C-alpha positions in Angstrom: -0.2 0.1 -0.1 3.0 2.5 1.0 4.7 1.3 -2.4 1.4 2.3 -4.5 1.3 5.8 -2.8 5.2 6.7 -3.4 4.7 5.6 -7.0 1.3 7.5 -7.3 3.1 10.4 -5.8 6.2 9.8 -7.8 3.9 10.2 -11.1 2.0 13.0 -10.2 5.8 14.9 -9.6 7.2 14.0 -12.8 3.6 15.0 -14.7 4.0 18.6 -12.4 7.4 18.4 -13.7 6.9 18.0 -17.0 3.4 20.6 -17.3 5.9 22.9 -15.8 8.5 22.4 -18.4 6.0 23.0 -20.9 4.1 26.3 -19.9 7.8 27.6 -19.4 8.7 26.7 -22.6 5.5 28.3 -24.1 6.1 31.8 -21.6 9.7 32.0 -23.1 8.4 31.1 -26.4 8.3 34.5 -27.9 12.1 34.9 -27.0 14.7 34.1 -30.0 16.7 30.8 -28.9 20.1 33.1 -29.6 21.0 36.7 -29.5 22.1 37.9 -32.6 25.5 39.4 -32.2 28.0 41.3 -33.8 31.7 41.7 -32.3 33.6 44.6 -33.3 31.0 45.7 -36.0 32.2 46.3 -39.4 34.6 43.8 -39.7 34.1 40.5 -40.7 35.9 38.0 -38.3 36.6 40.5 -35.7 40.4 40.5 -34.7 41.1 40.3 -30.8 44.5 40.7 -29.4 44.1 39.1 -26.0 47.0 40.9 -24.5 45.0 44.1 -25.5 44.3 46.5 -22.1 41.9 48.4 -24.7 37.4 47.1 -25.1 36.0 45.0 -27.4 32.7 46.6 -28.9 29.9 44.0 -29.4 26.4 44.8 -30.9 23.7 42.9 -29.4 21.2 42.8 -33.0 17.6 43.9 -32.3 14.8 41.7 -33.6 11.3 41.8 -34.0 10.9 39.5 -30.8 13.7 41.2 -28.8 14.9 44.5 -28.6 18.1 44.8 -26.3 17.4 48.7 -26.1 14.2 48.3 -23.6 16.1 45.0 -21.5 18.4 45.6 -18.6 21.8 45.2 -19.4 23.5 42.8 -17.5 25.7 41.0 -20.1 29.2 38.7 -19.8 31.2 38.8 -22.6 34.4 36.5 -23.9 35.9 33.4 -24.2 33.1 30.6 -24.5 34.2 28.5 -22.0 34.6 31.5 -19.4 31.3 32.7 -20.1 29.8 29.6 -19.8 31.6 28.9 -16.3 30.3 32.4 -14.8 32.6 34.6 -16.0 33.9 37.4 -18.5 34.4 40.4 -18.7 31.1 42.4 -17.7 30.2 46.0 -19.9 32.0 49.4 -19.1 28.2 51.3 -19.0 24.7 50.9 -20.4 25.3 51.2 -24.0 24.2 52.9 -27.1 21.4 52.4 -28.5 22.4 52.8 -32.5 21.1 50.9 -35.5 24.0 49.1 -36.6 23.0 47.3 -39.3 20.6 49.6 -41.2 16.9 47.2 -40.6 15.3 50.3 -38.9 15.4 48.6 -35.4 18.2 49.9 -32.8 20.7 47.7 -31.9 22.6 47.9 -28.3 26.5 48.7 -28.5 28.5 47.6 -25.5 31.9 47.7 -24.4 34.0 45.2 -22.7 37.7 45.7 -21.3 39.6 43.0 -23.4 41.4 42.2 -20.4 39.0 40.8 -18.7 37.2 38.6 -21.6 39.4 35.7 -20.7 40.8 35.3 -24.4 43.7 33.0 -23.9 44.5 32.5 -27.9 43.1 29.0 -29.0 39.2 30.5 -29.6 37.5 31.5 -32.9 34.4 32.2 -31.5 33.2 34.7 -28.6 30.2 34.3 -26.5 27.7 36.4 -25.0 25.2 35.9 -22.8 22.7 38.1 -20.9 21.3 37.3 -17.6 17.5 37.8 -17.1 17.3 38.4 -13.3 20.6 39.5 -10.9 21.3 36.2 -9.1 22.8 35.9 -12.4 19.8 33.2 -13.8 20.8 32.5 -17.9 18.6 34.4 -20.1 19.9 34.5 -23.7 23.4 34.0 -25.2 25.0 34.3 -28.6 27.9 33.4 -30.5 30.5 35.4 -33.2 33.4 34.6 -35.2 36.7 36.3 -34.3 40.5 35.7 -35.1 42.9 35.8 -32.2 45.6 38.2 -33.5 48.3 37.9 -30.5 48.8 35.1 -28.0 48.0 35.7 -23.6 51.1 35.9 -21.9 53.8 36.8 -24.2 55.5 39.8 -22.6 57.6 42.1 -24.6 61.2 42.4 -23.8 61.6 38.4 -22.7 63.3 36.2 -24.1 63.0 32.8 -25.1 63.8 31.4 -21.8 61.2 32.9 -20.3 62.8 34.4 -17.2 62.2 38.2 -16.3 65.3 38.4 -13.7 
């Protein structure tokens, strides 16, 4: 008898979880699956130097379903593995609304400190994640091709031996 209650309870929990997941999917269906981003707008395969102390511009493109200029600015940008682990560069400010791609919609242009992005020289893509809430819950993400033009860890003035005395 007790076993049946447990099984019935487990079945109810599974059905409830399935229902919640289904409803959750319907509620979020109006959001695009991925953010459309452009790293270093105006370049084909954005050159990024991991040793740079500058900034990396990233455009979050507006779509019919997502207007980045009307959302709270909670973004992380950088090497995909770094961003997926919860780290990465945060924008230096709330960005600027500019139509970067000429489609008549404002895109959000953000600037990220290159030194915080976590590129080590082996990447061919960059990742941007938008967090839906203050607790860091993942909302939407996008990737874009990049080209590494420098290698992290190389210092000027060091010989091949790597020691600096």
